[in-house]
C-alpha positions as CSV (number, residue, x, y, z in Angstrom):
1,M,143.6,89.0,77.4
2,S,143.0,87.3,80.9
3,K,144.5,85.6,83.7
4,Q,143.6,83.5,86.8
5,C,143.2,86.0,90.1
6,S,144.5,83.8,93.0
7,K,146.8,84.3,95.7
8,E,150.2,82.5,95.5
9,I,151.4,81.6,98.9
10,D,154.7,83.2,98.8
11,S,156.2,86.7,99.6
12,A,155.0,88.2,96.3
13,P,152.4,91.1,97.0
14,A,148.8,90.8,96.6
15,P,147.8,91.3,93.2
16,R,145.9,94.7,92.4
17,Y,142.9,95.0,90.5
18,D,141.4,98.3,89.3
19,Y,137.9,96.8,89.9
20,T,136.5,93.8,91.8
21,F,133.2,92.3,91.4
22,R,131.3,89.5,93.4
23,I,128.9,87.7,90.9
24,T,126.6,85.1,92.3
25,V,125.2,82.4,90.0
26,V,122.1,80.7,91.2
27,G,119.4,78.3,89.4
28,D,118.2,74.7,89.8
29,E,120.7,71.7,89.9
30,R,121.8,70.5,86.4
31,V,121.2,73.5,84.4
32,G,124.8,74.5,83.6
33,K,125.9,76.9,86.3
34,T,129.0,75.1,87.3
35,R,130.1,74.0,83.5
36,L,129.4,77.9,82.7
37,I,131.9,79.0,85.6
38,N,134.4,76.3,84.8
39,C,134.4,76.9,81.2
40,F,135.1,80.7,81.9
41,T,137.8,80.3,84.3
42,L,139.5,77.8,82.3
43,A,139.1,75.1,85.0
44,N,139.7,71.6,83.8
45,E,138.1,69.9,86.6
46,P,135.2,67.1,86.5
47,I,131.7,68.3,87.0
48,E,130.2,67.4,90.0
49,S,127.1,68.4,91.7
50,T,128.0,71.5,94.1
51,M,127.8,71.0,97.4
52,G,126.7,74.4,99.1
53,V,128.8,77.0,97.3
54,N,132.0,77.1,95.3
55,F,134.1,79.8,94.5
56,K,136.3,80.5,91.7
57,T,138.0,83.8,90.1
58,R,139.3,85.1,86.9
59,V,141.0,88.6,85.8
60,L,139.7,90.5,82.6
61,E,141.5,93.1,80.8
62,L,138.6,95.4,79.8
63,D,138.6,98.7,78.0
64,V,137.0,101.1,80.7
65,R,136.2,104.8,79.3
66,G,139.4,104.4,76.9
67,A,141.9,102.8,79.3
68,L,142.9,99.0,79.8
69,K,141.7,98.2,83.3
70,S,142.1,94.8,85.5
71,V,138.6,93.6,86.6
72,C,138.8,90.7,88.9
73,L,135.6,88.7,89.0
74,F,134.8,86.4,92.0
75,L,132.3,83.8,91.0
76,W,130.3,82.3,93.6
77,D,128.8,78.8,92.3
78,T,125.6,78.0,94.5
79,S,124.2,74.7,94.6
80,G,120.9,74.1,93.0
81,Q,119.6,71.3,95.3
82,P,116.9,72.4,97.6
83,R,118.3,71.3,100.8
84,Y,121.1,74.4,100.4
85,D,118.3,77.0,99.7
86,S,118.7,78.6,103.1
87,I,122.7,79.1,102.9
88,T,122.3,80.2,99.2
89,S,120.4,83.3,99.8
90,S,122.9,84.2,102.3
91,Y,125.4,85.0,99.3
92,Y,123.0,87.4,97.6
93,H,123.8,90.4,100.0
94,G,127.0,92.2,98.8
95,S,126.9,90.7,95.1
96,S,127.6,93.0,92.6
97,A,125.8,91.0,90.1
98,L,123.4,87.8,90.4
99,I,122.9,85.6,87.7
100,V,119.9,83.3,87.3
101,V,120.5,80.0,84.9
102,F,117.8,77.7,83.8
103,S,117.7,75.2,81.0
104,L,115.9,75.8,77.9
105,A,115.2,71.8,78.1
106,S,113.9,72.1,81.6
107,R,110.5,73.2,82.2
108,K,111.3,72.8,86.1
109,S,114.0,75.0,86.0
110,W,112.2,77.7,84.1
111,L,109.2,77.6,86.7
112,S,111.7,78.1,89.4
113,V,113.0,81.6,88.1
114,P,110.3,83.7,89.5
115,R,111.0,82.2,92.9
116,R,114.7,82.9,92.5
117,L,114.0,86.3,91.5
118,D,111.8,87.0,94.7
119,E,114.6,85.5,97.1
120,I,117.2,87.8,95.0
121,A,114.6,90.9,95.8
122,Q,114.7,90.0,99.4
123,H,118.0,89.5,100.1
124,A,120.1,91.0,97.4
125,N,121.3,95.0,97.3
126,D,118.9,96.7,95.2
127,F,121.5,98.3,92.9
128,A,123.1,94.9,92.1
129,P,122.1,93.7,88.3
130,R,119.9,90.9,87.8
131,I,120.9,88.7,84.7
132,L,118.6,85.9,83.3
133,V,120.6,83.2,81.5
134,A,118.9,80.5,79.3
135,T,121.4,77.5,78.8
136,F,121.1,75.1,75.8
137,S,122.7,71.9,74.8
138,D,123.2,70.2,71.4
139,T,119.6,68.6,71.7
140,P,116.8,70.7,69.7
141,F,114.3,69.9,72.5
142,R,113.0,73.4,74.0
143,A,110.7,73.0,77.0
144,V,110.3,76.9,77.2
145,S,109.2,79.0,74.6
146,Q,110.6,82.2,73.3
147,T,107.2,84.0,74.2
148,E,107.4,82.9,77.6
149,I,111.1,84.2,78.0
150,D,109.7,87.5,76.2
151,A,106.8,87.9,78.5
152,A,109.0,87.3,81.7
153,L,111.6,90.2,80.3
154,R,108.5,92.7,79.7
155,A,107.3,91.8,83.2
156,Q,111.1,92.6,84.7
157,P,112.4,95.2,82.3
158,Q,115.5,95.5,84.5
159,L,116.5,91.8,83.9
160,H,119.5,91.5,81.3
161,F,119.0,88.5,79.1
162,F,121.5,85.9,77.5
163,E,121.0,82.6,75.8
164,L,124.1,80.6,75.8
165,A,125.9,77.2,75.5
166,S,127.3,76.6,79.0
167,Q,130.1,74.6,77.5
168,S,131.1,77.2,75.0
169,L,133.9,79.2,76.0
170,D,133.1,82.1,73.5
171,D,129.5,82.5,75.0
172,A,130.9,82.2,78.7
173,T,133.5,85.0,78.0
174,A,131.0,87.2,76.3
175,L,128.4,86.9,79.0
176,F,130.9,87.7,81.8
177,E,132.4,90.5,80.0
178,R,129.2,91.9,79.4
179,I,128.3,91.2,83.3
180,A,131.7,93.3,84.1
181,H,130.7,96.3,82.0
182,V,127.1,96.5,83.5
183,C,128.8,96.3,87.0
184,L,131.0,99.2,85.7
185,E,128.0,101.3,84.9
186,T,126.2,100.9,88.3
């Protein structure tokens, strides 16, 4: 069960959540960051290039140690365009978790993953989990091999890894539910 977590402009009291987490999503342009977030937040909006940073929220009802708790995820969708890199890194500090997205069909996006992880190491809190997400589309073409991904994960064992279709509601929900649980464990 989920619902949007936004403040209504009226006299109703502000909603209360058991947990709130700020999740920053980074990666090159056109790797599926905005599509993934829109799918998860059930936003039925046309996909356009992100200029700077966009923000979405969603509340999940999760079982936390045997009790149902409301977890509000604040999702920061950063632009993958290089001209916004200087402001993107300012969103790392204070994040509860950071997601680095790359496309399995884009060698360029894969080659930028180490740079993004280095930026996160410089600017983010040490305790914030890092999640590497590989997106794919209906095309069978892969510019990144599983061997390369496995080697990167062995080199950085603290990384969590997901491979998913960015337009799949089930995949997006499973990803963000797992991230919420990872945040609860840290």
